[in-house]
C-alpha positions as CSV (number, residue, x, y, z in Angstrom):
1,M,25.7,102.0,-87.0
2,H,24.1,105.4,-88.1
3,F,23.4,106.3,-91.6
4,D,21.8,109.7,-92.3
5,L,19.0,109.7,-94.7
6,F,20.8,111.2,-97.3
7,T,23.3,108.4,-97.7
8,L,20.3,105.3,-97.4
9,G,18.3,107.5,-99.9
10,V,21.4,107.2,-102.3
11,I,21.7,103.2,-101.2
12,G,18.0,102.9,-102.0
13,A,18.5,104.5,-105.2
14,A,21.5,102.4,-106.2
15,I,19.8,99.2,-105.3
16,G,16.3,100.2,-106.8
17,I,18.1,100.8,-110.3
18,A,19.5,97.9,-110.4
19,I,16.4,95.9,-109.8
20,S,14.7,98.1,-112.1
21,M,17.2,97.5,-114.8
22,S,17.1,93.6,-114.2
23,F,13.3,93.4,-114.7
24,T,13.2,95.9,-117.4
25,L,16.0,93.8,-119.3
26,L,14.0,90.7,-118.7
27,G,11.2,92.1,-119.9
28,L,12.8,92.9,-123.4
29,V,13.3,89.3,-123.5
30,L,10.8,87.6,-121.9
31,R,7.8,89.2,-124.1
32,G,5.1,87.0,-123.3
33,L,5.2,87.8,-119.1
34,P,3.0,91.2,-118.9
35,A,3.2,91.1,-115.4
36,L,7.1,91.1,-115.8
37,R,6.7,94.7,-117.6
38,I,4.3,95.7,-114.8
39,W,6.5,94.8,-112.1
40,A,9.5,96.7,-113.5
41,T,7.4,99.7,-113.7
42,A,6.5,99.8,-110.4
43,F,10.5,98.9,-109.3
44,W,10.9,102.2,-111.4
45,V,8.0,104.1,-109.8
46,L,9.6,102.7,-106.3
47,T,13.2,104.3,-107.0
48,V,11.9,107.5,-107.6
49,A,9.9,107.5,-104.6
50,A,12.7,106.7,-102.5
51,L,14.8,109.4,-104.3
52,A,11.9,112.0,-103.5
53,Q,11.5,111.0,-100.0
54,G,15.4,110.5,-99.1
55,L,16.3,113.7,-100.9
56,N,13.9,116.2,-99.2
57,E,13.0,114.7,-95.7
58,N,11.3,118.2,-93.9
59,G,7.6,117.2,-94.8
60,S,7.7,119.2,-97.9
61,M,5.6,118.9,-101.0
62,L,8.0,116.6,-102.9
63,S,8.5,114.3,-100.1
64,T,5.2,113.9,-99.0
65,I,3.1,114.3,-101.9
66,A,4.9,113.2,-104.7
67,G,6.8,110.6,-102.6
68,G,3.9,109.2,-101.0
69,G,1.6,109.1,-104.0
70,L,4.5,107.1,-106.1
71,I,4.7,104.4,-103.4
72,A,1.0,104.1,-103.5
73,V,1.4,103.9,-107.3
74,A,4.5,101.0,-107.2
75,N,1.9,99.2,-104.4
76,A,-1.1,99.4,-107.3
77,L,1.1,98.3,-110.0
78,M,2.7,95.2,-107.8
79,L,-1.1,94.6,-107.0
80,M,-2.0,94.2,-110.7
81,G,1.2,92.6,-111.5
82,I,0.3,89.7,-109.0
83,A,-3.4,89.2,-110.3
84,I,-2.4,89.6,-114.0
85,H,0.5,86.8,-113.2
86,L,-2.0,84.8,-111.5
87,R,-4.8,85.4,-114.0
88,Y,-6.9,86.9,-111.2
89,P,-9.1,89.1,-113.0
90,L,-8.7,92.5,-110.8
91,R,-9.6,95.5,-112.3
92,W,-7.3,98.4,-112.4
93,R,-10.2,100.6,-110.9
94,W,-9.9,99.6,-107.4
95,P,-6.3,99.6,-107.1
96,M,-6.4,103.3,-108.4
97,A,-8.7,104.2,-106.3
98,V,-7.0,103.4,-103.1
99,V,-3.8,104.8,-104.8
100,G,-6.6,108.5,-105.4
101,L,-7.5,108.2,-101.3
102,F,-4.2,108.3,-100.4
103,V,-2.6,110.9,-102.6
104,A,-5.8,112.9,-101.5
105,N,-4.7,112.1,-97.7
106,Q,-1.2,113.2,-98.3
107,V,-2.7,116.5,-99.9
108,S,-4.5,117.0,-96.5
109,V,-1.3,116.3,-94.4
110,Y,0.4,118.8,-96.7
111,L,-1.7,121.6,-96.1
112,S,-2.6,121.1,-92.6
113,P,-0.1,118.7,-91.2
114,P,-1.3,116.5,-87.8
115,S,0.9,115.4,-85.4
116,Q,3.6,113.0,-86.2
117,T,1.9,110.6,-84.1
118,V,-1.1,110.6,-86.4
119,S,1.1,111.1,-89.9
120,A,3.0,108.0,-89.0
121,L,0.0,105.7,-88.2
122,M,-1.8,106.8,-91.3
123,F,1.2,105.9,-93.5
124,G,1.6,102.5,-91.8
125,A,-2.4,101.5,-92.2
126,Y,-2.2,102.3,-95.8
127,S,0.8,100.1,-95.8
128,V,-0.6,97.4,-94.4
129,V,-3.4,97.7,-96.3
130,W,-1.4,97.2,-99.4
131,D,0.3,94.1,-97.8
132,V,-2.9,92.3,-96.7
133,W,-4.6,92.8,-100.0
134,M,-1.6,91.3,-101.7
135,I,-1.2,88.5,-99.8
136,W,-5.1,87.6,-100.1
137,V,-4.6,87.4,-104.0
138,L,-1.0,85.4,-103.5
139,L,-2.5,82.9,-101.1
140,W,-6.3,82.6,-102.1
141,R,-6.6,83.3,-105.5
142,S,-3.2,81.4,-106.8
143,P,-3.3,78.1,-108.8
144,R,-2.6,75.0,-106.7
145,D,0.8,74.5,-108.6
146,M,2.1,78.0,-108.1
147,R,1.4,77.8,-104.2
148,N,4.9,77.6,-103.1
149,T,6.3,80.5,-104.9
150,C,3.6,82.8,-104.0
151,G,3.8,81.3,-100.2
152,F,7.5,83.0,-100.4
153,T,6.3,86.5,-101.8
154,A,2.8,86.3,-99.4
155,L,5.8,85.9,-96.6
156,I,7.8,88.8,-97.4
157,F,4.4,91.3,-97.5
158,A,3.2,89.6,-94.1
159,I,6.9,90.4,-92.9
160,D,6.0,94.3,-94.0
161,A,2.9,94.4,-92.4
162,V,4.4,93.1,-89.1
163,F,6.6,95.7,-89.2
164,Y,4.3,98.7,-89.9
165,L,2.1,97.1,-87.2
166,L,4.8,97.3,-84.6
167,R,6.1,100.9,-85.4
168,S,2.4,101.6,-84.8
169,V,2.4,100.4,-81.7
170,I,5.5,102.2,-81.2
171,V,3.9,105.3,-81.8
172,L,0.8,104.6,-79.5
173,F,2.7,103.3,-76.7
174,P,6.3,104.2,-77.0
175,E,6.9,103.2,-73.2
176,L,6.4,99.8,-74.0
177,L,9.4,99.5,-76.1
178,A,11.2,102.7,-75.0
179,R,15.3,102.2,-75.1
180,T,14.9,98.2,-76.5
181,P,16.7,96.8,-79.7
182,L,13.6,96.2,-81.0
183,D,12.8,99.7,-80.8
184,D,16.0,100.9,-81.9
185,L,16.0,98.8,-85.0
186,L,12.3,99.7,-86.0
187,T,13.4,103.5,-85.6
188,T,17.0,103.6,-87.2
189,W,16.6,100.6,-89.6
190,N,13.5,102.1,-91.3
191,Y,15.2,103.1,-94.6
192,L,16.9,100.2,-94.7
193,F,14.2,97.6,-94.1
194,G,12.5,99.6,-97.1
195,I,15.4,98.4,-99.0
196,L,15.7,94.8,-97.9
197,S,12.1,94.9,-98.6
198,S,12.5,95.7,-102.3
199,F,15.3,93.1,-102.6
200,L,13.6,90.2,-101.5
201,L,10.3,91.3,-103.4
202,S,12.3,90.9,-106.6
203,T,13.6,87.5,-105.6
204,G,9.9,86.3,-104.9
205,F,9.0,87.8,-108.1
206,T,11.6,86.3,-109.9
207,L,10.7,83.1,-108.6
208,M,7.2,83.5,-109.4
209,L,8.4,84.1,-113.1
210,A,10.1,81.1,-113.0
211,E,7.7,78.7,-111.7
212,R,5.0,80.2,-114.4
213,L,7.5,79.7,-117.4
214,T,8.4,76.1,-116.0
215,L,4.7,75.2,-115.8
216,D,3.9,77.0,-119.3
217,L,6.4,74.8,-120.6
218,R,5.4,71.5,-119.2
219,R,1.7,72.5,-120.5
220,L,2.9,73.0,-123.8
221,A,5.1,70.0,-124.0
222,R,1.4,68.0,-123.3
223,T,-1.0,70.2,-125.5
224,D,-1.7,70.3,-129.1
225,G,-0.8,73.8,-130.4
226,L,-3.5,74.1,-132.7
227,T,-6.8,72.8,-130.4
228,G,-5.6,73.6,-127.1
229,L,-6.2,69.6,-126.3
230,L,-3.8,67.1,-124.8
231,N,-1.7,65.9,-127.4
232,R,-1.0,62.3,-128.3
233,S,1.8,61.5,-125.6
234,A,-0.3,63.4,-123.1
235,V,-3.5,61.5,-123.3
236,I,-1.5,57.9,-123.5
237,E,0.4,58.9,-120.1
238,A,-3.5,60.6,-118.7
239,G,-5.4,57.3,-120.3
240,V,-3.3,54.5,-118.7
241,R,-4.1,56.0,-115.0
242,L,-7.9,56.5,-116.4
243,V,-8.2,53.1,-117.7
244,E,-6.3,52.0,-114.3
245,A,-8.8,54.1,-112.0
246,C,-11.9,52.6,-113.9
247,H,-10.8,48.8,-113.4
248,A,-9.9,49.4,-109.8
249,R,-13.8,50.5,-109.1
250,G,-14.9,47.5,-111.3
251,H,-16.1,50.3,-114.1
252,A,-15.9,49.6,-118.0
253,C,-14.1,52.2,-120.1
254,C,-15.0,53.2,-123.4
255,A,-13.1,54.9,-125.9
256,L,-14.5,56.8,-129.2
257,M,-12.1,57.4,-132.2
258,F,-13.0,60.5,-134.8
259,D,-11.5,60.6,-137.8
260,L,-12.5,63.8,-140.1
261,D,-13.9,62.6,-143.1
262,N,-12.1,63.7,-146.6
263,F,-10.0,65.9,-144.5
264,K,-7.3,65.8,-147.3
265,T,-9.8,67.3,-149.7
266,I,-10.6,70.5,-147.8
267,N,-6.9,71.1,-147.2
268,D,-6.4,70.6,-150.9
269,S,-9.4,72.8,-152.0
270,W,-9.5,75.6,-149.5
271,G,-5.8,75.8,-148.1
272,H,-4.5,74.7,-144.9
273,A,-5.9,77.8,-142.8
274,A,-9.5,76.4,-143.9
275,G,-8.4,73.0,-142.4
276,D,-7.2,74.4,-139.1
277,A,-10.3,76.1,-138.8
278,V,-12.1,72.8,-139.4
279,L,-10.1,71.4,-137.0
280,N,-10.8,73.8,-134.4
281,H,-14.8,73.9,-135.3
282,F,-14.8,70.4,-135.0
283,V,-13.6,70.8,-131.2
284,D,-15.5,73.2,-130.2
285,V,-18.8,71.0,-131.3
286,I,-17.8,68.0,-129.5
287,R,-17.3,70.3,-126.1
288,G,-20.2,71.8,-126.5
289,M,-21.9,68.4,-126.1
290,G,-21.2,68.9,-122.5
291,L,-18.3,66.2,-121.5
292,A,-18.2,65.2,-118.0
293,H,-15.2,66.8,-116.3
294,D,-13.4,63.3,-116.0
295,T,-13.2,62.8,-119.5
296,L,-10.5,62.7,-122.2
297,F,-10.5,64.5,-125.3
298,A,-7.1,64.9,-127.2
299,R,-5.9,65.1,-130.6
300,Y,-4.5,61.5,-131.5
301,G,-2.9,62.9,-134.5
302,G,-3.4,64.6,-137.9
303,E,-7.1,64.5,-138.2
304,E,-7.7,62.2,-135.7
305,F,-9.3,62.3,-132.4
306,V,-9.9,60.3,-129.1
307,L,-12.4,60.7,-126.4
308,V,-12.0,58.1,-123.4
309,L,-15.4,58.2,-121.3
310,P,-14.9,56.3,-117.7
311,A,-17.7,54.7,-116.5
312,I,-20.1,54.4,-118.9
313,D,-21.5,51.7,-120.7
314,P,-21.3,51.0,-124.5
315,V,-25.1,51.6,-125.0
316,R,-24.7,55.2,-123.4
317,A,-21.6,55.9,-125.4
318,G,-22.8,54.7,-128.4
319,A,-25.9,57.1,-128.3
320,L,-23.4,59.8,-127.5
321,A,-21.4,59.1,-130.4
322,E,-24.2,59.1,-132.9
323,R,-25.3,62.6,-131.2
324,M,-21.7,63.9,-131.4
325,R,-21.5,62.6,-135.1
326,A,-24.9,64.0,-136.2
327,A,-23.9,67.2,-134.2
328,V,-20.6,67.9,-136.5
329,A,-22.7,66.7,-139.9
330,A,-25.3,69.4,-138.8
331,R,-23.1,72.5,-137.8
332,P,-21.0,73.4,-141.0
333,T,-17.8,75.6,-140.6
334,L,-17.5,79.4,-141.1
335,F,-14.5,80.1,-142.9
336,E,-13.7,83.7,-144.5
337,G,-17.7,83.9,-145.0
338,R,-18.1,80.7,-146.3
339,T,-19.5,77.4,-145.4
340,I,-17.6,74.1,-145.4
341,N,-19.6,71.1,-144.5
342,I,-17.7,68.4,-142.5
343,T,-18.6,64.9,-141.0
344,T,-17.1,62.3,-139.0
345,S,-16.7,58.7,-138.9
346,V,-16.8,57.2,-135.4
347,G,-15.4,54.2,-133.9
348,G,-16.0,52.8,-130.2
349,A,-15.1,50.0,-128.3
350,A,-15.5,49.4,-124.5
351,A,-14.0,46.9,-122.1
352,A,-13.7,46.1,-118.3
353,D,-10.2,44.7,-118.3
354,A,-8.2,45.4,-121.2
355,N,-5.6,48.5,-120.6
356,F,-5.7,51.4,-122.3
357,E,-3.4,50.5,-125.7
358,H,-6.0,47.8,-126.2
359,L,-9.0,49.8,-125.7
360,V,-7.8,52.7,-128.2
361,S,-6.7,50.2,-131.0
362,A,-10.0,48.4,-130.6
363,A,-11.9,51.7,-131.1
364,D,-9.4,52.3,-134.0
365,V,-10.2,49.3,-136.0
366,A,-13.9,50.2,-135.2
367,L,-13.3,53.5,-136.9
368,Y,-11.5,52.2,-140.0
369,R,-14.9,50.1,-140.3
370,A,-17.1,53.0,-140.3
371,K,-15.2,54.6,-143.1
372,N,-15.3,51.6,-145.2
373,L,-18.8,51.4,-144.7
374,G,-19.2,54.9,-146.3
375,R,-18.3,57.5,-143.7
376,N,-20.4,59.7,-141.5
377,Q,-21.2,56.8,-139.3
378,V,-20.7,55.1,-136.2
379,A,-19.4,51.7,-135.7
380,W,-18.8,49.7,-132.8
381,N,-16.5,47.0,-131.8
382,R,-17.6,44.1,-129.6
383,G,-14.8,41.5,-130.0
384,E,-11.7,42.7,-130.8
385,V,-10.7,43.8,-127.2
386,A,-11.4,40.7,-125.9
387,A,-9.3,39.1,-128.4
388,A,-6.7,41.6,-128.1
389,T,-6.1,41.2,-124.4
390,G,-5.8,37.5,-125.1
391,A,-9.4,36.6,-123.0
């Protein structure tokens, strides 16, 4: 089967427009995904580039500079979309610098055309550079829970790189693959491969978007919307695993329950916006105490928070709780240029064999003791855990 370049250009443009429209419409619906808008722009640019090269194939300024330059811009947009989607801090200036180098090279090719061999090798080299760059970001800068879809998209770029490497081999050593099916495939189906690559890339990017949405929804289901901490259901699930792991290693676990003193008064006097500011400020103070990576800190409900400390003895946990209480009292919340003094009551409990539910219940008993004793103090429960477990 043989298609002239004009026919392939029309086919490629039709497919490119369909892909670009799909991503553009998705971007109107899914507004919280900036990478989607960048990829939509990349596919539009790639479509225009295909038209520029397909409608004028004689090495004119339109195909050489405009078409080639737009392809480079599309690659830069795809790369930046991948980086933004994976939250990898890649600056725009680096891919745009490569675009500038490519455009400068295309200008020199137009003004002083090299041999067809050199021109093909230069374009292939630039294509491989983009492919390798995007593969590197996808495989080495992606979060662990996004490796599957990133791996699929990286495979597409790897196939594209292999295609251009094989084309370079044919250009440099034509006698190796002369009159072989591979030679015919790489030469005759060159443009069709570009169309197929665009379709596969759109599939890969769509899968990455779907996975990101799924992960974000799971995170939102486990996260308190105001403070960003684990919510109650999530900390119960994680706390059960953490306490069981401590028991398996023969370590004790401690739980601290915090309650912001007179929080209803703050809401009534200052408004709910001030109350939200107080909650976030409290979280910042506790986090600023240098919590170990394996601790669990969560909003347990309203103005109550729980902190689960694995492998720590009650003496150290009690000292930490006192430092936290003092730090909260010493650092008032700033709200609209004014200060709101806050304090917290803390209840603590420790056990070597109690389950998570009993441990938190015992800490909660100690918390109410601290509040009944006058608030802004730490109370420690040393007996109720054993009673709750039937020991």
